LOMI-861652 format. One record per residue: x, y, z of N, C-alpha, C, O in turn. Coordinates in Angstrom, 2 decimals, padded with zeros to 5 digits. Layout:
! residues N
<<X Y Z> <X Y Z> <X Y Z> <X Y Z>>
...
! end
This chain:
! residues 96
<<000.86 -001.21 -000.03> <000.06 -000.03 -000.02> <000.86 001.23 000.00> <000.41 002.22 -000.57>>
<<001.99 001.27 000.61> <002.92 002.37 000.76> <003.52 002.73 -000.62> <003.84 003.89 -000.90>>
<<003.66 001.72 -001.45> <004.23 001.87 -002.69> <003.38 002.78 -003.64> <003.94 003.41 -004.54>>
<<002.15 002.82 -003.46> <001.27 003.62 -004.33> <000.86 004.93 -003.65> <-000.06 005.58 -004.15>>
<<001.44 005.33 -002.62> <001.07 006.58 -001.91> <001.85 007.80 -002.44> <002.83 007.69 -003.18>>
<<001.37 008.91 -002.02> <002.05 010.16 -002.48> <003.49 010.28 -001.89> <004.38 010.71 -002.63>>
<<003.77 009.93 -000.66> <005.15 009.94 -000.19> <006.06 009.06 -001.04> <007.19 009.45 -001.36>>
<<005.60 007.91 -001.38> <006.38 007.02 -002.24> <006.74 007.61 -003.55> <007.87 007.48 -004.02>>
<<005.72 008.32 -004.18> <005.94 008.96 -005.44> <006.92 010.13 -005.32> <007.76 010.35 -006.19>>
<<006.79 010.87 -004.21> <007.70 011.98 -004.02> <009.13 011.37 -003.88> <010.06 011.91 -004.49>>
<<009.32 010.37 -003.19> <010.67 009.78 -002.99> <011.19 009.20 -004.27> <012.39 009.24 -004.54>>
<<010.27 008.65 -005.08> <010.77 008.21 -006.48> <011.14 009.30 -007.29> <012.04 009.11 -008.10>>
<<010.55 010.48 -007.22> <010.94 011.61 -007.97> <012.26 012.14 -007.51> <013.07 012.57 -008.33>>
<<012.51 012.14 -006.25> <013.86 012.56 -005.73> <014.96 011.65 -006.24> <016.01 012.09 -006.69>>
<<014.66 010.36 -006.15> <015.60 009.38 -006.58> <015.88 009.54 -008.09> <017.03 009.45 -008.53>>
<<014.82 009.79 -008.87> <014.99 010.10 -010.37> <015.89 011.34 -010.54> <016.80 011.37 -011.37>>
<<015.61 012.35 -009.74> <016.51 013.61 -009.93> <017.92 013.29 -009.65> <018.81 013.73 -010.38>>
<<018.17 012.52 -008.59> <019.58 012.20 -008.27> <020.23 011.34 -009.37> <021.36 011.59 -009.79>>
<<019.46 010.34 -009.81> <020.07 009.52 -010.92> <020.27 010.36 -012.13> <021.29 010.18 -012.81>>
<<019.40 011.25 -012.46> <019.64 012.10 -013.71> <020.76 013.03 -013.47> <021.47 013.30 -014.44>>
<<021.03 013.56 -012.31> <022.17 014.44 -012.09> <023.42 013.65 -012.21> <024.36 014.10 -012.85>>
<<023.48 012.48 -011.63> <024.63 011.65 -011.75> <024.84 011.27 -013.22> <025.99 011.32 -013.67>>
<<023.85 010.89 -013.98> <023.97 010.56 -015.36> <024.53 011.73 -016.27> <025.30 011.53 -017.21>>
<<024.10 012.90 -015.92> <024.57 014.03 -016.73> <026.08 014.37 -016.30> <026.87 014.85 -017.11>>
<<026.40 014.12 -015.10> <027.83 014.40 -014.71> <028.71 013.37 -015.25> <029.83 013.68 -015.64>>
<<028.27 012.08 -015.30> <029.15 011.05 -015.94> <029.32 011.29 -017.46> <030.42 011.20 -018.01>>
<<028.26 011.58 -018.05> <028.29 011.79 -019.55> <028.79 013.22 -019.93> <029.08 013.51 -021.09>>
<<028.86 014.07 -018.92> <029.20 015.46 -019.20> <028.42 016.12 -020.34> <028.99 016.85 -021.16>>
<<027.14 015.86 -020.38> <026.31 016.39 -021.42> <025.71 017.76 -020.94> <025.31 017.94 -019.79>>
<<025.68 018.67 -021.89> <025.21 019.98 -021.56> <023.95 020.24 -022.36> <023.91 021.16 -023.18>>
<<022.95 019.46 -022.15> <021.68 019.63 -022.95> <020.96 020.88 -022.52> <020.90 021.25 -021.35>>
<<020.42 021.51 -023.56> <019.62 022.66 -023.29> <018.16 022.16 -023.06> <017.73 021.14 -023.59>>
<<017.48 022.91 -022.27> <016.12 022.43 -022.06> <015.90 021.96 -020.58> <016.88 021.88 -019.84>>
<<014.71 021.67 -020.15> <014.40 021.26 -018.91> <014.83 019.77 -018.66> <014.62 018.90 -019.51>>
<<015.41 019.52 -017.53> <015.63 018.09 -017.21> <014.34 017.35 -016.95> <013.33 017.93 -016.55>>
<<014.40 016.09 -017.18> <013.17 015.23 -017.08> <012.65 015.29 -015.63> <011.44 015.39 -015.42>>
<<013.56 015.23 -014.64> <013.07 015.31 -013.25> <012.37 016.60 -012.90> <011.44 016.61 -012.09>>
<<012.82 017.72 -013.52> <012.19 018.99 -013.26> <010.76 018.94 -013.82> <009.82 019.36 -013.14>>
<<010.60 018.47 -014.95> <009.21 018.36 -015.56> <008.38 017.43 -014.78> <007.17 017.65 -014.66>>
<<008.96 016.38 -014.21> <008.21 015.45 -013.35> <007.77 016.11 -012.00> <006.66 015.87 -011.52>>
<<008.65 016.94 -011.44> <008.33 017.67 -010.19> <007.21 018.64 -010.55> <006.25 018.73 -009.78>>
<<007.28 019.37 -011.66> <006.31 020.35 -011.98> <004.91 019.67 -012.12> <003.91 020.17 -011.60>>
<<004.88 018.52 -012.83> <003.56 017.83 -012.99> <003.08 017.26 -011.65> <001.87 017.23 -011.42>>
<<003.93 016.82 -010.80> <003.52 016.31 -009.52> <002.86 017.52 -008.64> <001.82 017.38 -008.00>>
<<003.55 018.63 -008.72> <003.03 019.84 -008.06> <001.71 020.31 -008.63> <000.79 020.70 -007.91>>
<<001.64 020.26 -009.95> <000.37 020.61 -010.62> <-000.76 019.71 -010.24> <-001.91 020.15 -010.13>>
<<-000.44 018.41 -010.04> <-001.51 017.53 -009.56> <-002.06 017.88 -008.15> <-003.24 017.70 -007.86>>
<<-001.19 018.37 -007.34> <-001.49 018.77 -005.91> <-002.10 020.12 -005.80> <-003.03 020.29 -005.01>>
<<-001.67 021.06 -006.52> <-002.01 022.41 -006.54> <-002.56 022.92 -007.84> <-001.82 022.90 -008.82>>
<<-003.79 023.38 -007.95> <-004.36 023.77 -009.17> <-003.76 025.00 -009.81> <-003.80 025.16 -011.03>>
<<-003.19 025.88 -008.98> <-002.57 027.09 -009.44> <-001.29 026.89 -010.24> <-000.89 027.70 -011.08>>
<<-000.70 025.76 -009.91> <000.57 025.33 -010.61> <000.25 025.00 -012.14> <001.02 025.32 -013.04>>
<<-000.94 024.35 -012.34> <-001.35 024.00 -013.71> <-001.49 025.27 -014.52> <-001.09 025.32 -015.69>>
<<-002.06 026.32 -013.89> <-002.22 027.57 -014.66> <-000.90 028.14 -014.99> <-000.73 028.67 -016.08>>
<<000.11 028.06 -014.03> <001.41 028.65 -014.32> <002.14 027.86 -015.48> <002.77 028.44 -016.36>>
<<002.00 026.51 -015.43> <002.57 025.71 -016.46> <002.01 025.98 -017.85> <002.75 026.00 -018.83>>
<<000.67 026.18 -017.92> <000.00 026.52 -019.11> <000.46 027.93 -019.62> <000.61 028.14 -020.83>>
<<000.67 028.86 -018.67> <001.07 030.21 -019.06> <002.52 030.11 -019.65> <002.85 030.81 -020.61>>
<<003.40 029.21 -019.04> <004.69 029.15 -019.57> <004.72 028.66 -021.02> <005.46 029.20 -021.85>>
<<003.90 027.59 -021.33> <003.85 027.10 -022.63> <003.25 028.18 -023.58> <003.74 028.32 -024.70>>
<<002.29 028.90 -023.21> <001.75 029.97 -024.06> <002.85 031.02 -024.29> <003.07 031.43 -025.43>>
<<003.56 031.45 -023.23> <004.61 032.37 -023.40> <005.75 031.94 -024.30> <006.30 032.74 -025.05>>
<<006.10 030.68 -024.21> <007.19 030.19 -025.08> <006.78 030.12 -026.59> <007.62 030.12 -027.49>>
<<005.48 030.06 -026.81> <005.02 030.06 -028.23> <004.88 031.41 -028.83> <004.78 031.53 -030.05>>
<<004.86 032.48 -028.00> <004.74 033.83 -028.48> <006.05 034.36 -029.08> <007.14 034.07 -028.59>>
<<005.92 035.10 -030.10> <007.07 035.66 -030.80> <007.61 036.91 -029.88> <006.84 037.77 -029.45>>
<<008.89 036.91 -029.66> <009.57 038.05 -029.00> <010.05 039.10 -029.99> <010.76 038.74 -030.94>>
<<009.72 040.32 -029.83> <010.18 041.38 -030.64> <010.90 042.44 -029.88> <010.50 042.77 -028.77>>
<<011.93 042.98 -030.44> <012.78 043.89 -029.72> <012.07 045.30 -029.66> <012.40 046.10 -028.78>>
<<011.16 045.59 -030.53> <010.55 046.89 -030.68> <009.46 047.12 -029.56> <008.79 046.19 -029.13>>
<<009.34 048.36 -029.16> <008.33 048.62 -028.10> <006.93 048.94 -028.76> <005.95 049.20 -028.07>>
<<006.91 048.92 -030.06> <005.65 049.23 -030.80> <005.55 050.66 -031.33> <004.65 050.97 -032.10>>
<<006.46 051.51 -030.91> <006.47 052.86 -031.44> <007.09 052.91 -032.80> <007.98 052.09 -033.05>>
<<006.72 053.79 -033.69> <007.50 053.94 -034.91> <008.95 054.35 -034.57> <009.19 055.09 -033.61>>
<<009.93 053.85 -035.42> <011.32 054.08 -035.14> <011.71 055.56 -035.42> <011.42 056.13 -036.47>>
<<012.35 056.11 -034.45> <013.02 057.49 -034.48> <012.14 058.55 -035.05> <012.64 059.34 -035.84>>
<<010.89 058.66 -034.73> <010.07 059.69 -035.16> <009.92 060.82 -034.12> <009.49 061.92 -034.46>>
<<010.27 060.54 -032.85> <010.17 061.58 -031.86> <011.53 061.64 -031.14> <011.99 060.64 -030.60>>
<<012.13 062.78 -031.15> <013.35 063.03 -030.45> <013.10 063.91 -029.27> <013.01 065.13 -029.40>>
<<012.97 063.30 -028.11> <012.59 064.03 -026.85> <013.78 064.91 -026.36> <013.58 065.93 -025.70>>
<<014.99 064.51 -026.70> <016.08 065.34 -026.21> <016.12 066.80 -026.94> <016.37 067.82 -026.31>>
<<015.88 066.78 -028.16> <015.90 068.04 -028.98> <014.49 068.67 -028.96> <014.36 069.87 -029.17>>
<<013.44 067.87 -028.71> <012.08 068.46 -028.77> <011.63 068.48 -030.18> <011.01 069.47 -030.56>>
<<011.86 067.51 -031.03> <011.57 067.52 -032.44> <010.73 066.25 -032.72> <010.96 065.15 -032.21>>
<<009.71 066.53 -033.62> <008.91 065.37 -034.07> <009.10 065.35 -035.58> <009.06 066.40 -036.22>>
<<009.29 064.21 -036.13> <009.45 063.98 -037.59> <008.17 063.36 -038.07> <007.71 062.35 -037.53>>
<<007.60 063.96 -039.07> <006.36 063.41 -039.66> <006.61 062.95 -041.08> <007.18 063.68 -041.89>>
<<006.16 061.69 -041.38> <006.36 061.18 -042.74> <005.23 061.58 -043.64> <004.06 061.38 -043.31>>
<<005.55 062.15 -044.79> <004.51 062.56 -045.81> <004.37 061.40 -046.71> <005.24 060.54 -046.83>>
<<003.22 061.39 -047.36> <002.92 060.26 -048.29> <003.89 060.10 -049.51> <004.03 059.03 -050.09>>
<<004.53 061.20 -049.84> <005.54 061.15 -050.90> <006.88 060.61 -050.52> <007.77 060.44 -051.36>>
<<007.02 060.35 -049.24> <008.29 059.73 -048.67> <009.28 060.74 -048.07> <010.28 060.32 -047.49>>
<<009.05 061.98 -048.17> <009.92 062.96 -047.50> <009.61 063.08 -046.00> <008.46 063.00 -045.57>>
<<010.68 063.29 -045.24> <010.49 063.54 -043.77> <010.63 065.05 -043.55> <011.60 065.65 -044.02>>
<<009.72 065.66 -042.88> <009.71 067.09 -042.54> <009.57 067.31 -041.03> <008.92 066.54 -040.32>>
<<010.21 068.40 -040.57> <010.08 068.75 -039.17> <008.85 069.49 -039.01> <008.52 069.90 -037.89>>
! end
C-alpha cells in the first residue's frame, strides 16, 4: 500500500532527480532544455495544486509567442532630447 502513496511517489521523484544528475555528470552532457526530473516535479506539483497548472500553461503559451525587440512605437520619429517630431509625408519625405 505504501508503494502507491504520495510519499512514495515523491521519494521516487527525488531518486529520479539524483540519478539524472549523476548521469549528466558522468556523460558530461550539456543539454539545453528542462531536465526530465524538473518536468516530473512540476507535474507532481500541478497534480496537488491547481494554481501550478495555470502557471505551467502560461509558460507554454509564453514560449510560443514571438519576442520582438521593438516597443511598438515607430522608429526614431520623436526626439525628446531636442524636442523635435518627424512626420512622414505620403511622398516619402520627412519634414520637421
